[in-house]
Each structure stands twice: as structure tokens, then as C-alpha cells.
C-alpha positions as CSV (number, residue, x, y, z in Angstrom):
1,M,-25.3,-6.0,-36.7
2,T,-26.1,-3.9,-40.0
3,G,-23.5,-1.1,-39.2
4,S,-26.0,1.3,-40.8
5,G,-26.1,3.9,-38.2
6,E,-29.6,3.8,-38.0
7,A,-30.9,4.7,-34.6
8,L,-33.1,2.2,-33.0
9,A,-35.7,3.3,-30.3
10,V,-36.0,0.9,-27.3
11,S,-39.4,-0.3,-26.2
12,K,-40.6,-3.5,-24.5
13,D,-41.9,-4.7,-28.1
14,N,-38.2,-5.1,-29.5
15,M,-36.7,-5.8,-26.1
16,G,-36.3,-9.5,-26.9
17,Q,-34.6,-9.0,-30.4
18,L,-32.2,-6.1,-29.2
19,K,-31.2,-8.3,-26.1
20,E,-30.3,-11.2,-28.3
21,E,-28.4,-9.4,-30.7
22,L,-26.6,-7.2,-28.0
23,Q,-25.6,-10.4,-26.1
24,K,-23.9,-12.1,-28.9
25,S,-21.8,-9.4,-29.6
26,M,-20.9,-8.6,-26.0
27,L,-19.1,-11.8,-25.8
28,Q,-17.2,-10.7,-28.6
29,M,-15.2,-7.8,-26.7
30,K,-11.6,-9.1,-26.6
31,D,-9.7,-6.2,-27.8
32,F,-11.2,-2.8,-26.8
33,D,-8.0,-1.1,-27.9
34,K,-9.1,-1.9,-31.4
35,L,-12.5,-0.2,-31.5
36,K,-13.2,1.6,-34.5
37,N,-16.3,3.6,-33.3
38,Q,-18.1,3.8,-30.1
39,V,-21.8,3.1,-29.9
40,E,-23.5,6.4,-29.2
41,M,-26.4,6.6,-26.7
42,T,-28.6,9.6,-27.0
43,I,-31.5,10.6,-24.5
44,T,-34.3,12.5,-26.4
45,Q,-37.7,13.8,-25.2
46,E,-39.3,10.6,-26.8
47,G,-36.8,8.4,-24.8
48,L,-33.8,6.3,-25.0
49,R,-32.3,5.8,-28.7
50,I,-29.2,3.6,-29.2
51,E,-27.1,3.9,-32.3
52,L,-25.8,0.5,-33.0
53,L,-22.8,0.7,-34.9
54,E,-20.6,-2.4,-36.4
55,T,-17.2,-2.4,-34.7
56,E,-14.3,-5.0,-34.9
57,S,-14.4,-6.0,-31.2
58,G,-18.2,-5.8,-30.7
59,T,-20.6,-3.3,-29.3
60,F,-19.8,-0.8,-26.7
61,F,-22.0,1.5,-24.9
62,D,-21.4,4.9,-23.4
63,L,-23.9,7.7,-22.1
64,G,-21.1,10.4,-22.1
65,N,-22.3,13.6,-20.7
66,S,-26.0,12.7,-21.6
67,R,-28.6,13.3,-19.0
68,P,-31.6,10.9,-19.4
69,T,-35.2,12.1,-19.1
70,E,-37.4,10.0,-16.9
71,K,-38.7,8.0,-19.4
72,G,-35.4,7.5,-20.9
73,Q,-33.8,6.4,-17.7
74,E,-36.8,3.9,-17.3
75,L,-36.1,2.5,-20.6
76,L,-32.0,2.4,-19.9
77,D,-32.7,0.5,-16.5
78,M,-34.8,-2.0,-18.4
79,L,-32.1,-2.7,-21.2
80,A,-29.4,-2.8,-18.5
81,E,-31.4,-5.5,-16.7
82,E,-31.8,-7.2,-20.0
83,I,-28.2,-7.4,-21.2
84,G,-26.4,-7.5,-17.9
85,K,-24.4,-4.4,-18.3
86,L,-24.9,-3.2,-14.6
87,P,-23.6,-5.1,-11.7
88,N,-26.0,-6.4,-8.9
89,K,-27.6,-3.2,-7.8
90,I,-29.3,-3.9,-4.5
91,S,-27.7,-2.9,-1.2
92,I,-29.1,-3.2,2.3
93,E,-30.9,0.1,2.1
94,G,-32.4,-0.4,-1.3
95,S,-30.9,0.3,-4.8
96,T,-27.1,0.9,-5.0
97,G,-28.2,4.0,-7.1
98,L,-29.0,5.8,-4.0
99,A,-25.3,6.3,-3.5
100,F,-23.4,4.7,-6.4
101,T,-23.6,5.3,-9.9
102,E,-20.1,4.7,-11.1
103,D,-19.5,2.3,-14.0
104,V,-16.5,0.3,-12.8
105,G,-16.0,-1.5,-16.1
106,D,-15.3,1.6,-17.9
107,R,-12.8,2.8,-14.8
108,F,-10.9,-0.2,-15.4
109,R,-11.1,0.1,-19.2
110,A,-9.5,3.5,-18.6
111,Y,-6.7,1.8,-16.8
112,D,-6.3,-0.2,-20.0
113,W,-7.6,-3.5,-18.8
114,Q,-9.7,-5.8,-21.0
115,V,-13.2,-5.7,-19.5
116,I,-15.7,-8.3,-20.4
117,R,-19.5,-8.0,-19.3
118,I,-21.6,-11.2,-18.8
119,E,-24.8,-12.5,-17.4
120,G,-23.6,-13.9,-14.0
121,N,-26.3,-16.6,-13.9
122,N,-25.5,-18.1,-17.3
123,L,-22.9,-20.6,-16.9
124,K,-22.0,-20.6,-20.6
125,D,-21.1,-16.9,-20.4
126,I,-18.8,-17.5,-17.5
127,V,-16.9,-20.2,-19.0
128,Q,-16.6,-18.2,-22.2
129,A,-15.5,-15.0,-20.6
130,I,-12.9,-16.8,-18.5
131,N,-11.6,-18.5,-21.5
132,I,-11.3,-15.1,-23.5
133,A,-9.6,-13.6,-20.2
134,K,-7.1,-16.6,-20.7
135,E,-6.1,-15.6,-24.1
136,S,-5.2,-12.0,-22.8
137,V,-1.4,-12.2,-22.1
138,E,-0.4,-8.6,-22.3
139,R,-3.0,-7.0,-19.6
140,P,-5.4,-8.2,-17.0
141,T,-9.2,-9.0,-17.4
142,L,-12.0,-7.7,-15.4
143,I,-15.0,-9.7,-15.9
144,V,-18.3,-7.7,-14.9
145,S,-20.6,-10.3,-14.0
146,R,-24.2,-9.0,-13.9
147,T,-26.1,-11.4,-11.3
148,H,-29.3,-11.4,-9.6
149,I,-29.5,-11.4,-5.9
150,G,-31.8,-14.0,-4.7
151,F,-31.6,-15.6,-8.0
152,G,-35.0,-17.7,-8.8
153,S,-37.0,-16.5,-5.8
154,P,-40.4,-15.3,-7.5
155,N,-41.1,-12.7,-5.1
156,K,-37.8,-11.4,-3.7
157,Q,-35.2,-11.7,-6.4
158,D,-33.6,-8.3,-7.0
159,S,-34.9,-7.0,-3.8
160,R,-33.2,-5.6,-0.8
161,E,-35.0,-8.3,1.4
162,A,-33.0,-10.9,-0.4
163,H,-29.7,-9.1,0.6
164,G,-30.3,-8.9,4.4
165,E,-33.2,-11.4,5.4
166,P,-34.1,-14.9,5.3
167,L,-36.5,-16.1,2.5
168,G,-38.7,-17.6,4.7
169,D,-39.8,-21.3,4.4
170,A,-42.8,-20.6,1.9
171,E,-40.5,-18.6,-0.5
172,V,-37.7,-21.2,-0.3
173,K,-39.9,-23.7,-1.5
174,L,-41.6,-21.5,-4.3
175,T,-37.7,-21.0,-5.2
176,K,-36.9,-24.8,-5.4
177,G,-40.0,-25.0,-7.6
178,A,-38.6,-22.2,-10.1
179,Y,-35.3,-24.3,-10.1
180,G,-37.2,-27.9,-10.7
181,W,-35.8,-29.2,-7.4
182,P,-37.9,-31.3,-4.8
183,T,-39.5,-28.8,-2.4
184,D,-39.7,-31.3,0.5
185,K,-35.7,-31.6,0.6
186,T,-33.2,-29.5,2.6
187,F,-29.5,-29.3,1.9
188,Y,-30.1,-31.1,-1.5
189,V,-27.2,-32.1,-3.8
190,P,-28.5,-33.2,-7.0
191,D,-26.8,-36.5,-8.1
192,E,-25.6,-34.9,-11.3
193,S,-23.6,-32.3,-9.1
194,L,-22.6,-35.1,-6.8
195,E,-20.9,-36.8,-9.9
196,V,-19.2,-33.9,-10.9
197,F,-17.8,-33.3,-7.6
198,R,-16.7,-36.9,-6.9
199,A,-14.8,-37.1,-10.1
200,Q,-12.7,-34.2,-9.3
201,V,-10.7,-36.6,-6.5
202,E,-9.7,-38.8,-9.2
203,L,-9.0,-36.0,-11.6
204,G,-7.1,-33.9,-9.1
205,A,-4.7,-37.1,-8.2
206,Q,-4.4,-37.5,-12.0
207,R,-3.2,-33.6,-12.4
208,E,-1.2,-33.9,-9.3
209,A,0.9,-36.8,-10.5
210,E,1.5,-35.1,-14.0
211,W,2.7,-31.9,-12.1
212,Q,4.9,-34.2,-10.0
213,Q,6.3,-36.0,-13.1
214,R,7.1,-32.6,-14.8
215,F,8.7,-31.3,-11.5
216,D,10.9,-34.6,-11.2
217,A,12.2,-33.9,-14.8
218,Y,12.8,-30.2,-13.8
219,A,14.7,-31.2,-10.9
220,K,17.1,-33.6,-12.8
221,E,18.0,-30.8,-15.2
222,F,18.1,-28.1,-12.6
223,P,19.0,-29.7,-9.2
224,E,20.2,-26.5,-7.4
225,L,17.0,-24.4,-8.5
226,A,14.8,-27.3,-7.7
227,A,16.2,-27.6,-4.4
228,E,15.9,-23.6,-3.8
229,W,12.2,-24.1,-4.8
230,K,11.6,-26.9,-2.4
231,Q,12.9,-24.8,0.5
232,W,10.8,-21.9,-0.4
233,Q,7.7,-23.8,-0.5
234,S,8.6,-25.9,2.9
235,G,8.7,-22.3,4.5
236,E,12.3,-23.1,6.2
237,L,14.9,-20.4,6.1
238,P,18.2,-21.1,4.3
239,E,21.2,-21.7,6.6
240,G,22.9,-18.4,7.5
241,W,19.9,-16.4,6.3
242,D,21.0,-13.7,8.9
243,S,24.8,-14.0,8.7
244,E,25.4,-10.7,7.3
245,I,23.1,-8.6,9.6
246,P,25.3,-6.0,11.1
247,D,26.1,-6.0,15.0
248,F,26.1,-2.2,15.0
249,K,29.1,-2.6,17.9
250,D,30.5,0.9,18.6
251,A,28.0,2.5,16.0
252,K,27.3,6.1,16.0
253,P,23.6,7.3,16.9
254,L,21.3,6.3,13.8
255,A,17.7,6.3,13.1
256,T,16.2,3.2,13.7
257,R,14.6,3.3,10.2
258,N,18.1,3.8,8.8
259,A,19.3,0.8,10.9
260,S,16.3,-1.2,9.6
261,G,17.2,-0.5,6.0
262,E,20.9,-1.7,6.4
263,V,19.5,-4.9,8.2
264,M,16.9,-5.4,5.2
265,N,19.6,-5.1,2.7
266,A,21.7,-7.7,4.6
267,I,18.7,-9.9,4.7
268,A,17.9,-9.6,0.9
269,K,21.4,-10.9,0.1
270,K,20.7,-14.3,1.9
271,L,16.8,-14.5,1.3
272,P,15.7,-14.4,-2.3
273,S,12.0,-14.9,-1.0
274,F,12.3,-11.7,0.9
275,I,10.3,-8.8,-1.3
276,G,8.1,-5.7,-0.9
277,G,8.1,-2.0,-1.3
278,S,6.4,1.0,0.0
279,A,3.5,3.4,-0.5
280,D,5.4,6.0,-2.3
281,L,7.8,6.3,0.6
282,A,11.0,4.2,-0.1
283,P,13.4,7.3,0.3
284,S,11.6,7.7,3.8
285,T,11.2,4.5,5.0
286,M,14.7,3.3,4.1
287,T,12.8,0.0,2.3
288,H,14.6,-0.2,-1.0
289,L,16.5,-3.6,-1.7
290,K,19.6,-2.3,-3.6
291,G,20.6,-3.9,-6.7
292,Y,17.3,-6.0,-7.1
293,G,15.5,-4.0,-9.4
294,D,11.8,-3.0,-9.7
295,F,9.1,-5.7,-9.9
296,E,7.5,-4.4,-13.2
297,P,5.6,-5.8,-16.6
298,D,8.6,-6.4,-18.2
299,N,10.9,-7.3,-15.2
300,Y,9.1,-10.0,-12.8
301,I,12.2,-10.8,-11.3
302,G,12.6,-7.4,-9.7
303,R,12.1,-7.4,-6.0
304,N,11.0,-3.8,-5.3
305,F,7.3,-3.0,-5.3
306,H,6.3,0.4,-6.1
307,F,2.6,0.5,-4.6
308,G,2.1,4.4,-5.2
309,V,-0.1,6.1,-2.3
310,R,-2.1,3.0,-2.0
311,E,-1.5,1.9,1.6
312,H,-4.9,-0.3,1.9
313,A,-4.0,-1.8,-1.3
314,M,-0.4,-2.5,-0.6
315,G,-1.2,-4.3,2.6
316,S,-3.7,-6.5,0.6
317,I,-1.3,-7.3,-1.9
318,C,0.9,-8.5,0.7
319,N,-1.4,-10.4,2.5
320,G,-2.2,-12.1,-1.0
321,M,1.5,-12.7,-1.5
322,A,1.9,-14.3,2.1
323,V,-1.0,-16.6,1.8
324,G,1.2,-18.7,-0.4
325,K,3.7,-19.2,2.3
326,T,6.5,-19.0,-0.2
327,L,7.5,-15.3,-0.3
328,I,8.1,-13.2,2.8
329,P,6.3,-9.6,2.0
330,F,6.9,-6.4,3.4
331,G,5.0,-3.1,3.1
332,A,6.2,0.2,4.3
333,T,4.8,3.6,5.1
334,F,4.4,5.8,8.2
335,L,3.2,4.8,11.3
336,I,0.3,7.6,11.0
337,F,-1.1,5.9,7.9
338,S,-1.2,2.6,9.7
339,D,-4.8,3.7,10.1
340,Y,-5.2,3.0,6.3
341,Q,-4.4,-0.2,6.5
342,R,-6.2,-1.6,9.6
343,P,-8.6,-3.9,7.6
344,T,-5.6,-5.6,6.0
345,I,-3.6,-5.6,9.1
346,R,-6.7,-7.5,11.0
347,L,-7.0,-10.0,8.1
348,A,-3.4,-10.7,8.2
349,A,-3.8,-11.5,12.0
350,L,-6.8,-13.5,11.4
351,M,-5.5,-15.6,8.4
352,E,-2.1,-16.0,10.5
353,V,0.1,-14.9,7.3
354,Q,3.7,-13.8,7.6
355,N,3.1,-10.1,6.3
356,I,5.8,-7.6,7.8
357,F,4.4,-4.1,8.2
358,V,7.4,-1.7,8.3
359,Y,6.4,1.8,10.0
360,T,8.6,4.9,10.2
361,H,8.1,8.4,11.7
362,D,7.0,6.6,14.9
363,S,6.8,10.1,17.0
364,I,5.6,13.5,17.0
365,G,9.2,14.8,15.7
366,L,8.3,14.9,12.1
367,G,9.8,18.1,11.1
368,E,7.4,19.9,8.5
369,D,4.7,17.5,8.4
370,G,2.9,18.6,11.7
371,P,0.2,17.3,13.6
372,T,-1.8,15.6,10.7
373,H,1.4,13.0,10.4
374,Q,2.0,12.9,14.3
375,A,1.5,9.2,15.4
376,I,-0.4,9.7,18.9
377,E,-2.8,6.7,19.4
378,Q,-1.7,4.3,16.6
379,L,1.0,2.4,18.7
380,P,-1.2,1.5,21.4
381,S,-4.3,0.8,19.1
382,L,-2.0,-1.8,17.2
383,R,-1.0,-3.4,20.2
384,T,-4.5,-4.5,20.8
385,I,-4.8,-6.3,17.7
386,P,-4.7,-10.1,18.6
387,N,-1.6,-12.1,16.8
388,L,-0.2,-9.0,15.7
389,Y,3.4,-8.5,17.0
390,V,4.1,-5.0,17.4
391,I,7.8,-4.3,17.8
392,R,9.3,-0.5,18.7
393,P,13.2,-1.1,18.8
394,A,14.8,1.3,20.9
395,D,18.4,1.3,19.2
396,H,20.3,-0.2,16.2
397,T,20.8,-3.6,18.1
398,E,17.3,-4.0,18.8
399,T,16.2,-3.2,15.4
400,A,18.5,-6.0,14.2
401,E,16.7,-8.2,16.6
402,A,13.5,-7.0,15.8
403,W,14.0,-8.1,12.1
404,R,14.9,-11.6,13.3
405,I,11.8,-12.1,15.0
406,A,9.9,-10.8,12.0
407,I,11.5,-13.1,9.7
408,K,11.3,-16.1,11.9
409,R,7.5,-15.8,12.5
410,K,5.4,-17.8,10.3
411,H,1.9,-17.8,11.6
412,G,1.0,-14.2,11.9
413,P,2.0,-10.5,10.8
414,T,4.7,-8.3,12.5
415,A,4.6,-4.6,12.8
416,L,7.7,-2.4,13.3
417,A,7.8,1.0,14.5
418,L,10.9,2.8,13.7
419,T,12.0,6.5,14.4
420,R,13.0,9.4,12.0
421,Q,15.2,10.8,14.7
422,K,18.7,9.6,15.5
423,V,19.0,7.4,18.6
424,P,22.3,6.5,20.5
425,L,23.2,2.9,20.7
426,I,22.4,1.3,24.2
427,D,25.3,0.3,26.1
428,R,25.0,-3.3,27.4
429,S,28.2,-3.7,29.1
430,E,26.7,-3.4,32.3
431,R,23.1,-5.0,31.4
432,P,22.0,-8.6,31.7
433,V,22.9,-11.0,29.0
434,E,19.1,-10.9,27.9
435,I,18.9,-7.9,25.2
436,V,16.4,-5.1,26.2
437,G,15.0,-5.8,23.1
438,T,13.6,-9.1,23.8
439,L,11.9,-8.1,26.9
440,H,10.6,-5.0,25.5
441,F,9.0,-7.2,22.7
442,E,7.5,-9.6,25.3
443,A,6.2,-7.3,27.5
444,Q,4.4,-5.2,25.0
445,N,2.4,-8.3,23.9
446,L,0.6,-8.8,27.1
447,Y,-2.6,-9.3,25.0
448,S,-1.5,-12.7,23.9
449,Q,0.8,-13.4,26.6
450,G,-1.8,-12.7,29.4
451,P,-1.8,-10.3,32.2
452,S,0.3,-12.8,34.9
453,R,3.0,-13.0,32.2
454,G,3.0,-9.5,31.3
455,F,3.1,-8.2,34.9
456,R,6.0,-10.6,35.7
457,L,8.1,-9.2,32.8
458,L,7.5,-5.8,33.7
459,Q,8.4,-6.3,37.4
460,H,11.6,-8.0,36.1
461,A,12.3,-5.0,34.0
462,L,11.7,-2.3,36.8
463,D,13.9,-4.7,39.2
464,R,16.7,-4.9,36.8
465,G,16.7,-0.9,36.3
466,F,14.9,-0.7,32.8
467,A,12.1,1.8,33.6
468,G,13.5,3.8,30.7
469,V,12.8,1.0,28.1
470,P,10.5,2.6,25.3
471,G,6.8,1.4,25.6
472,M,7.2,0.0,29.1
């Protein structure tokens, strides 16, 4: 880059030179906050013109509020294709430009992320970008990888046909030819690739042995912490984890959301792996873990997450935490907003992870919020999801038992539906030894238990005078 500020008109004649110059600078974009200048792109009647300015971090492009002419847009698309600025632009119906024009990289840069743009079919670019990302310790990195759908296909690369249709035998042979692979072999793995993969077996064993040596040294110096880590990794609950859960004996009427909050804080004292938060509703869902701080960039030991008004993201993040089987995460919001989480709930059930979905405000009695917040169809629809336990406790005692079930259940998500209104403590002095909550819990999961099992439970409840049990 000369830094002269001279505007260069883009054409097919100088595209190769421009591409080479721009690509050199694009992989230098480490510190966007240190940019001294912003490269200006202006669209004129003559076409696209780009002013190349030398900066400390490389080259950055921004159309600003400019509107391209038809010729300018054509040149802009050509440039974007060449330097890999835009992500894959093909959808099932055609170009993504039909419905989506957002520059995701710019959006994440506005979040103060480091953004690196690369050619996604170039292995050297990928490795270099990952190494740059590893160097960023103060903020996350987004790598925008421009790829080509149907890469190598002479007739279908970068087409909507490559998105949703098979290439076909003839095109597959042409594509293999473009790769330099044998065209008469199927499921072909080159010897070079096989050698790399086979080497990983020995390399993996070596790295595991090195890790074990370091952990053994750590365990020798910090035996108690090492023992706690092993327990977390095993998924076993520490002895007495539920010893401080209140029994609510002779308790006054209490909303089950409040009872849940008491139970959660009792569990948190004994179970350090129990963490979570809410979608900006901790005061309403009673899910704040008292005395454990907030999880923030400068406080990774905090156990309260502030997800903001992002129910879907909250569910996804908690799923991610649960996949490792070390942490027991929970996310809380109103029952009506479970609709926003439906994909993450289904994925939790499919992945068999222990994600606890805490839902409050489970009825139509919501005060000033009105019909938009009234949960009508949410509860029965949640109950139809396979491998999702849905528990709607009727009082304080059942709330405590519901949490015991959720914490013990390791191979699937649990959803708790809790009240905003106060409910009386059920008098169990003249009831059977089995608590109503257990019966209610089993009966409402007819989908997984089977119709005959569900019928027997329901008939048992009616015979014992439990016709008033909620949800039955």
C-alpha cells in the first residue's frame, strides 16, 4: 500500500493486482480499535472507486451510506467475490441478496469483537486466521470465512443447485477431475490424508499422557481441589447436596416461584457446579443465587449470568454448558416465552443434556401484563416433546421435590412451571405416603411412559381422591 490516497478504479484488467494487494492486508487485521483511517469506497457514475489508505492494521472497507449504480454494484460484487469479503451468498431460492444484505462482520465489530475475513477454501488463510484469533485474549474473535458452495464443481459452484440438489454422476466426475483425484473411485481417501488422520491416534495418546502428568502434579499439590474436579467430571452429586433444602413444614401460602428461589439457593450452597441466570427476569423468576456474584469478563467465578432479553440465546448457551456434563446450568424466563426457546428445548432433549428450564408466571393471572403474557397452550405443547420432563408443582413441598428430580436427572432437560400467585401448602397428614408431586410428575409424562402406564397412574390418583391435582 502506498498510502497516497489515490483513488483506483476497479476493472477486470487490474483485478488480479488489486486482489493480491488486498489479501495481503486483510490477514493483518488484528486490532481494529487501532485503525487510524477507514478506507472510503465511493460509487460514481463511472463505476466503483476505492480509495486505498495505509493503516496500522491493514485495510478496512465500508460502503457507508453510498448507493451503488448498476455498473458499480456489478464491480462491487466482482471485487467481493475475489477478495472473499462476503460470506457464502447462496440460499435455496437463489442469492442471499434476495432477502439478506447485512454485513455480519461489521455488526460484530460494532460489538467490539475482533473480525477477520478470509478465503474459506484456502487452508493457509484458515490456519493464519486461527493463530491471530488465539492471540486475542481481551475480546472474542469472529472469522468470516468466504467459501464456495459446490467448491470445484465446474458447472454448479456458487449456484443454488449446489445447495439442495445432488451434483449428479457426470458433474461429480468433473469435480474430481478439478481436484486432481481419480474419477473412477468412490469414497476415496488419499493416502496423504489417511496418514495425517492415522498419526492423530498416537499424537492424541501422547497429549493425553502429558495432560495426565500435569493433572497428577496438580492433584499432589492441591488434593482437595483435584478431588472436587474429579467429582464434577464424573457427574456424581456430592453427598448431602440436598441437605439444606427446606421442608416447608407448616409454611404459609407461598408462590412456587418463591419456594423455588429458596430451594435453588439451598442447592447452590452445596453444589458449586450449579450455575445459571435469566433473560432479564431474575427479580421476577426468583432465580438469583445470593452471594455468588455475576459472571463477567473480570469475574469468571461468578455464578449468575445476565443473558439479557435473549431467551433463545440463553437456552443455547445453557445447552453448551451442559454438553460437557461438568456443570448443571439453568435458564429462567416466563412460561409464555418458552415459545422463543423451542429450538433449544428440542435440541436439549435430542442431545440428552441436563439443562433446567425455569418458567414462572404459569397461568392467566399475570396482573398488568395481559393476554400477550398469558400461558395458555405452552404447557401441553411442552409436554409433547419427547425426553423433556415437565413438572408443574402444586405447592412448596412439590417444588422442592421437582428440583430434586431436575438435579438428579442427567440424561435430559427438565422444565419447571411455577406460579406467580401464592398457593397454600397441601395438608398431607391424611394422604398416602407417596407425595402428590411424584404422582403428578409421572402422570404428566405419558408420552414417554406409555398410555397403559399413564392410565394406571391416573386411575390410581382418582381412586385415592386426587382428582384436584393440577395438570391431571
